[in-house]
C-alpha positions as CSV (number, residue, x, y, z in Angstrom):
1,X,0.0,0.0,0.0
2,X,1.2,3.5,-0.8
3,X,0.0,6.9,0.4
4,X,-0.8,9.5,-2.3
5,X,-1.7,13.0,-1.1
6,X,-2.7,11.5,2.3
7,X,-4.9,8.8,0.8
8,X,-3.9,5.1,1.1
9,X,-3.9,3.2,-2.2
10,X,-3.3,-0.4,-2.8
11,X,-1.3,-0.9,-6.0
12,X,1.2,-3.3,-7.5
13,X,4.8,-2.2,-8.0
14,X,4.7,0.2,-11.0
15,X,6.8,3.1,-12.2
16,X,5.9,6.6,-11.0
17,X,5.3,7.6,-14.7
18,X,2.9,4.7,-15.2
19,X,1.0,5.5,-12.0
20,X,0.6,9.2,-12.9
21,X,-0.5,8.4,-16.5
22,X,-3.0,5.7,-15.3
23,X,-4.3,8.3,-12.8
24,X,-4.9,10.8,-15.6
25,X,-2.3,13.4,-14.4
26,X,-0.8,15.7,-17.0
27,X,2.9,14.9,-16.7
28,X,3.8,18.4,-17.9
29,X,1.8,20.0,-15.2
30,X,2.8,18.1,-12.0
31,X,5.5,18.0,-9.5
32,X,6.0,14.9,-7.4
33,X,7.6,14.4,-3.9
34,X,8.4,10.8,-3.0
35,X,9.2,10.1,0.6
36,X,10.2,13.7,1.2
37,X,12.3,14.2,-1.9
38,X,11.4,16.0,-5.1
39,X,11.5,13.6,-8.1
40,X,13.0,15.0,-11.3
41,X,10.6,14.5,-14.3
42,X,13.5,12.9,-16.2
43,X,13.4,9.8,-14.0
44,X,9.7,9.3,-13.5
45,X,9.9,6.1,-15.6
46,X,12.8,4.8,-13.5
47,X,11.2,5.3,-10.1
48,X,9.4,2.2,-9.0
49,X,6.7,2.8,-6.4
50,X,6.9,0.3,-3.5
51,X,4.8,-0.7,-0.5
52,X,5.1,2.0,2.2
53,X,6.0,4.9,-0.2
54,X,4.5,8.3,0.4
55,X,4.0,10.6,-2.6
56,X,2.6,14.1,-2.9
57,X,1.4,15.1,-6.4
58,X,0.9,18.8,-7.0
59,X,-0.8,19.9,-10.2
60,X,-0.2,23.3,-11.7
61,X,-3.2,25.2,-13.1
62,X,-3.1,28.3,-15.3
63,X,-5.4,31.2,-14.9
64,X,-5.6,34.9,-14.4
């Protein structure tokens, strides 16, 4: 089980990129913190989410 933005989610081990895509996040408009560390977009496909991980996903929105 992992915790995403404070909510517990039961998932198999997948890449961060796969999780974000499956969850309909726009990869160009998010920033991700994994276990207290900012994850560079360039390695989203290399980061494997594991049981016990805590992630925070922040989406950026335009407006005026």
